[in-house]
C-alpha positions in Angstrom: 16.4 43.9 64.7 18.8 41.3 63.3 21.6 43.0 60.5 20.2 42.7 56.9 23.4 42.8 55.3 25.9 42.9 57.5 29.4 43.0 54.7 28.1 45.8 52.1 30.5 48.1 53.5 33.2 45.3 53.7 37.0 46.4 52.6 40.7 44.9 52.7 42.4 46.9 54.7 42.7 46.1 58.1 43.0 49.1 60.9 41.0 50.5 63.5 39.3 53.9 62.6 38.3 56.9 65.3 35.5 59.1 64.2 35.0 62.2 65.9 31.7 65.2 66.0 32.4 68.0 68.2 29.5 71.0 68.6 28.7 73.5 71.4 26.4 70.6 72.9 27.3 67.6 72.6 30.2 64.8 71.3 29.7 61.5 69.5 32.7 59.4 69.7 32.7 55.8 66.9 35.0 53.0 66.5 35.0 50.9 63.4 36.9 48.3 63.6 38.3 47.8 59.9 39.2 43.6 59.2 40.2 42.1 55.6 36.4 41.2 55.8 34.0 43.5 57.3 33.9 46.6 58.6 32.2 47.2 61.7 31.2 49.4 64.4 32.2 48.3 67.8 31.9 51.0 70.3 29.5 54.4 70.1 29.8 57.1 72.8 28.1 60.5 73.1 28.7 63.3 75.9 26.7 66.6 76.6 29.8 69.2 76.4 27.9 72.2 77.0 29.6 74.1 80.0 33.0 72.5 79.4 36.5 74.0 78.6 38.7 72.7 76.0 41.2 71.2 78.6 37.9 69.0 80.4 37.0 68.0 76.4 40.7 67.1 75.6 40.3 65.1 78.8 37.5 63.0 78.5 38.7 62.1 74.7 41.9 60.7 76.0 40.2 58.8 78.8 37.9 57.3 76.6 39.9 56.4 73.9 42.8 54.7 76.0 39.3 52.7 77.2 39.7 51.0 74.3 43.1 50.2 73.7 43.3 51.1 70.2 47.1 50.7 68.7 48.0 53.0 65.8 43.8 54.3 65.0 43.4 56.5 63.0 41.2 59.6 63.2 38.7 61.5 61.4 36.8 64.3 62.6 32.9 65.3 61.1 33.3 69.2 60.7 30.1 70.7 62.6 27.2 71.0 59.8 25.9 74.0 61.6 28.8 75.7 60.7 29.3 74.5 57.3 27.9 77.0 54.0 27.9 75.0 50.7 27.7 76.3 47.6 26.8 75.2 43.7 27.7 77.2 40.9 28.8 76.8 37.5 33.0 77.2 36.2 34.0 77.6 33.0 36.5 75.1 32.8 36.5 71.4 32.6 40.1 71.1 33.5 40.1 70.3 37.6 43.4 72.7 38.6 41.8 75.5 36.2 38.9 75.1 38.2 40.6 74.8 41.4 42.4 78.1 40.7 38.8 80.4 40.0 37.2 78.6 43.3 40.6 80.2 45.6 39.7 83.2 44.0 36.1 84.0 43.9 35.8 82.1 47.5 35.1 84.7 49.2 32.6 86.4 47.2 30.1 83.5 48.4 30.6 84.1 52.4 30.8 86.7 54.9 34.5 86.1 55.8 37.6 86.5 53.8 39.5 83.9 52.0 41.8 83.5 54.8 39.3 83.0 57.1 37.5 80.1 55.9 38.9 76.6 54.6 37.5 75.3 51.4 37.0 72.1 49.1 35.2 71.3 46.3 33.2 68.2 44.4 32.3 67.8 41.3 28.9 67.5 40.2 28.6 67.1 36.4 29.6 69.2 32.9 26.9 71.3 31.9 26.6 73.5 28.7 29.4 74.6 27.1 31.6 72.8 29.0 30.9 74.3 31.9 31.2 72.6 35.5 29.1 73.0 37.9 30.9 72.4 40.8 29.1 72.1 44.9 31.4 74.1 46.9 31.7 73.4 50.8 33.2 75.9 53.4 33.9 75.8 56.7 35.4 78.5 59.1 39.1 78.3 59.6 38.7 78.9 63.4 36.8 76.0 64.0 38.4 73.3 62.1 41.4 74.3 63.9 40.4 75.0 67.4 38.8 71.1 67.5 42.0 69.8 65.6 43.8 71.6 68.2 42.0 70.0 70.7 42.5 66.8 69.2 46.1 66.7 69.4 45.4 68.1 73.4 43.9 64.2 73.7 47.4 63.0 72.3 45.5 62.0 68.8 47.2 62.7 65.0 44.2 64.1 62.9 44.1 62.4 59.6 40.5 64.1 57.7 37.8 66.1 57.8 34.4 65.0 56.5 31.6 66.4 55.0 29.3 64.1 55.8 26.3 64.8 53.9 28.9 63.3 51.1 29.0 59.8 53.3 25.2 59.6 54.3 24.2 60.0 50.2 26.6 57.4 49.6 25.6 55.2 52.1 21.9 55.6 51.4 22.7 54.6 47.4 24.4 51.8 49.2 21.4 50.4 51.0 19.0 51.5 48.6 17.7 49.2 45.8 19.4 50.1 42.6 17.8 53.4 41.4 17.4 54.5 37.5 20.2 56.6 36.0 17.4 59.2 35.7 16.0 59.1 39.2 16.7 61.8 42.1 16.7 60.8 45.8 16.1 63.3 48.9 17.8 62.5 52.2 16.5 64.1 55.3 18.9 63.4 58.0 18.0 64.5 61.4 20.1 64.7 64.1 19.8 66.4 67.9 19.8 70.0 67.0 20.7 69.8 62.6 19.2 68.8 59.8 20.8 68.0 56.1 18.8 68.0 53.6 20.7 65.5 50.7 20.1 65.2 47.3 22.0 62.0 45.0 21.6 60.9 41.7 23.5 57.7 41.3 26.3 57.6 43.3 26.5 62.3 42.8 25.9 64.3 45.2 24.0 66.8 43.7 22.6 69.3 46.2 23.0 69.9 50.4 21.4 72.2 52.5 21.2 72.2 56.0 18.3 73.4 58.6 19.1 74.2 61.3 16.5 72.5 62.9 16.3 69.7 65.2 15.0 66.5 66.8 15.2 68.3 70.6 13.3 71.4 68.9 10.7 69.1 66.8 10.5 65.9 69.2 9.9 68.3 72.3 8.3 71.5 71.0 7.0 70.5 67.9 4.3 73.1 67.9 6.7 76.1 68.1 9.3 74.8 66.0 6.9 73.2 63.2 6.4 75.9 60.5 9.9 77.0 60.6 11.0 73.0 59.6 8.6 73.2 57.2 9.9 76.6 55.6 12.9 75.4 55.4 12.6 72.1 54.4 10.2 73.9 51.4 13.3 75.8 50.9 15.5 73.5 50.9 13.5 71.4 47.7 12.5 74.9 46.0 16.3 75.8 46.2 17.5 72.3 44.2 14.5 72.7 42.0 15.8 76.1 40.7 18.7 75.4 40.9 18.7 72.7 38.1 21.2 70.3 39.3 19.2 67.1 38.5 15.2 66.0 38.4 12.7 66.2 41.3 13.2 63.5 43.4 11.1 60.3 43.6 11.6 59.0 47.0 12.0 61.1 50.2 14.1 58.6 52.9 14.5 59.2 56.2 17.2 58.3 58.2 18.5 59.4 61.3 16.5 60.1 64.7 13.4 61.4 62.0 14.2 57.0 60.8 13.1 56.0 64.6 9.8 57.6 64.4 6.1 58.4 62.7 5.6 62.0 64.7 7.0 64.4 61.9 5.8 62.2 59.0 2.8 65.2 58.2 5.3 67.2 58.0 7.2 65.3 55.4 4.5 64.8 53.5 2.4 67.4 53.5 5.6 69.8 52.4 7.2 68.0 49.9 4.1 66.0 48.3 7.1 62.8 47.5 6.6 59.3 49.0 8.5 58.8 52.3 10.4 55.8 53.0 12.1 55.5 57.1 15.8 54.4 57.2 17.1 53.1 60.2 20.6 53.0 59.9 22.5 51.0 62.0 19.9 47.7 60.2 22.4 47.9 57.0 25.8 47.4 57.9 27.4 45.3 60.7 27.7 46.6 64.4 28.3 45.2 67.8 25.8 44.5 70.7 26.7 47.2 72.9 27.4 49.6 69.9 23.5 48.7 68.7 22.5 49.6 72.2 23.8 52.9 72.0 22.3 54.0 69.0 18.5 52.4 70.5 18.9 54.5 73.5 20.0 57.8 72.3 16.5 58.7 71.1 17.5 62.0 69.9 21.0 61.7 68.9 22.1 60.3 64.7 25.8 58.9 65.0 24.8 58.5 61.4 27.0 61.3 60.1 30.0 59.9 62.0 29.5 56.3 60.9 29.0 56.9 57.1 32.1 58.6 57.1 34.0 56.2 58.4 32.5 52.9 56.4 33.1 54.9 53.3 36.1 57.1 53.7 38.0 55.8 50.5 35.3 56.9 48.7 35.1 60.5 50.1 36.6 63.2 48.4 36.2 66.2 50.2 38.7 66.9 52.5 38.6 70.1 55.1 41.8 70.1 56.8 43.9 73.4 56.2 45.7 74.2 53.2 49.2 73.9 55.2 48.0 70.7 56.4 47.1 69.2 52.4 51.4 71.5 51.6 52.5 69.5 54.7 51.1 65.8 53.8 51.7 66.6 50.2 55.8 67.0 51.0 55.7 64.0 53.3 54.0 61.8 50.8 56.4 62.8 48.5 59.0 62.3 50.9 58.2 59.0 51.4 57.7 58.2 47.7 61.3 59.7 47.2 62.8 57.0 50.3 61.0 54.4 48.8 62.2 54.6 45.4 65.8 54.9 46.8 65.5 51.9 48.9 63.7 50.0 45.6 67.2 51.6 43.9 69.3 50.4 46.5 67.5 46.7 46.7 67.7 46.6 43.1 71.7 47.7 42.5 71.7 44.6 45.6 69.5 42.4 44.1 72.0 42.9 41.2 75.4 42.6 43.0 73.8 39.0 44.0 73.1 37.9 40.4 76.2 38.8 39.6 78.3 37.5 42.6 76.1 34.1 42.0 76.8 34.0 38.5 80.8 34.9 39.3 80.3 31.8 41.8 78.5 29.4 39.7 81.4 30.3 36.9 84.4 29.7 39.1 83.2 26.4 40.4 82.6 25.1 37.2 86.0 26.1 36.3 87.1 24.1 39.5 85.2 20.9 38.1 86.4 21.6 34.4 89.6 21.5 35.9 90.1 18.4 38.7 87.7 17.0 35.7 90.2 17.5 33.0 93.6 17.6 34.8 94.2 13.8 34.7 93.6 14.6 30.6 95.8 17.8 30.8 98.4 15.5 32.0 97.7 12.6 29.5 98.6 15.6 26.6 101.4 16.7 27.9 102.8 13.6 28.0 100.9 12.3 24.5 103.1 15.7 23.3 106.4 14.8 24.6 106.1 11.2 23.0 105.1 13.5 19.7 108.4 15.9 19.6 110.3 12.4 20.1 108.1 10.7 17.5 109.4 13.9 15.4 112.8 14.0 16.7 113.1 10.0 15.6 111.0 10.6 11.9 113.3 13.5 11.0 116.2 11.6 11.8 114.8 8.3 9.9 114.3 10.6 7.1 117.7 13.0 6.5 119.6 9.4 7.7 119.9 8.2 3.3 120.0 11.9 2.8 123.6 11.6 1.8 124.2 9.1 0.5 121.2 9.9 -1.8 123.2 13.1 -2.6 126.5 11.3 -3.1 124.6 9.3 -5.4 123.4 12.4 -7.2 127.2 14.0 -7.3 128.9 10.6 -9.1 126.0 10.7 -11.3 126.5 14.8 -12.7 130.0 14.2 -12.6 131.5 14.5 -16.2 133.7 11.7 -17.0 137.2 14.1 -17.2 136.8 15.0 -13.8 137.8 13.6 -10.7 137.3 14.8 -7.3 140.2 15.7 -4.8 137.7 16.6 -1.1 134.3 16.1 -0.3 133.4 18.3 2.9 129.5 17.8 4.3 128.6 19.9 7.3 126.3 17.0 8.1 123.0 19.2 8.0 122.8 20.1 4.6 125.8 21.9 2.8 128.2 20.1 0.9 131.6 21.6 -0.3 133.5 19.9 -3.7 137.0 20.5 -4.7 138.3 18.7 -7.8 140.5 18.8 -10.7 139.2 18.2 -14.6 141.1 18.1 -18.0 139.1 20.7 -19.4 137.7 24.4 -17.8 134.1 23.9 -19.7 133.7 20.4 -17.5 133.5 22.4 -14.4 130.9 24.7 -15.4 128.9 21.3 -17.0 129.5 20.0 -13.7 127.4 22.7 -12.5 124.8 22.5 -14.9 124.5 19.2 -13.6 124.2 19.7 -9.7 121.6 22.7 -10.7 119.6 20.1 -12.4 119.6 17.8 -10.2 116.5 17.2 -7.4 119.2 16.8 -5.0 120.6 20.1 -4.6 120.0 23.6 -4.5 122.3 26.9 -4.7 124.8 25.2 -6.4 127.9 28.1 -7.1 131.5 27.2 -8.2 133.5 29.2 -5.8 136.9 29.7 -8.1 138.6 27.7 -11.2 142.4 27.9 -11.3 144.4 26.9 -14.7 148.2 24.5 -14.0 150.9 22.2 -15.3 149.9 18.6 -15.0 152.1 16.3 -16.1 152.6 18.5 -19.7 148.7 18.6 -20.1 147.0 22.0 -18.8 144.3 20.8 -15.7 141.7 23.2 -14.0 141.3 23.0 -9.9 137.8 23.6 -8.7 135.4 24.0 -5.9 131.4 23.7 -6.1 129.1 25.0 -3.1 125.4 23.3 -2.9 123.2 22.4 -0.4 120.5 19.8 -0.2 116.9 20.2 -1.1 113.8 19.3 0.9 116.1 17.9 3.5 114.1 15.7 6.0 111.1 15.3 4.0 
């Protein structure tokens, strides 16, 4: 039969997935190749293990994996359903952490084991009345999980996750079927070789799970001996779901696994549940190689759906039944990786900032070098102009001051009183004049000083001395005056 929808489970991440299902009688191995376009079931393998030791089983697994020639495949395990206990309880809280703590404290009340002997995980079904949360407890014996984990380690395989397959089967069936109404629930019966799962889902949400310890080997080979027991267990499963008030009565009973490949058991389902029945051959709704399809079709009493579904939907699965120690170890490793990633990113950021600074310094250095090379000729010209300007200023000052002494002499002559004559005029060549003379009257020298002070040519005019003497029978006054030239050079 042709594949109806090969891309129904396609995802973007790539890699190889190996899934294992091991009980006391049978080992099932599923290889899913995950590409960017789709997830394809590549290989299916089943092996009777009744009577084999753990070392023999580990050796067989190692050989089978080597023959597949896979590199860095992700390893997953489906917990044996006949060992799992499920309970639906209501917790008076909506906080996930608080719900987890309450469940851990009450877990031993729902099992015949102590808390240290079990591995527990939860799945939130929904919020009920008065902030109560309905929770599905999934409880597996610790010793069985550890035994199977160590068996895979003996085969050289590091375990990733441990799935609770009914969760994945419910999600896969809701993907396969046409969209159901939000108030419609779906009952799923998945039959395997020795065990049958009764699952109820609604709008992609798992509502109820119950296991029936009767499988295809019992009903197909000894139907008369096991039919009544199976019918009784199926009836109890439906009644238990309805009494729990987890959701509405199922509108359809979907048969999958071995039950979907035969009509011999339809009377048991229709007479017991009184719900319409639909057969759903699981390997017609996803990409599967011809080799794997042939193995699935030939395994009349074995279903691979409980291993295939978790691998195809591994990123949608919430329940993980690995030990608390493993979860803590993974959490620490994850934090370590995040810290390392943060450190690396910080170093990269610092390196980028350093490169940017170096680039800016280089660019500015090159720009400065370019400016220097461009303006060196201008700088040399500027120096020449500066020297020429200095020479010009010197010449200008010289020319402007060249006639100052003559103007000063003219001002002296103009200010000189008629009865006064000068005997000596000294000029220092800069701005200082020293004048000696004789006046017939003492007041004349004072008038001479006053005239010089009023002149715009002189400043700081001072009479150093004035002495009286006789000359030709007349009294005369000798004097000396000093003065500075005003505004020289302008």
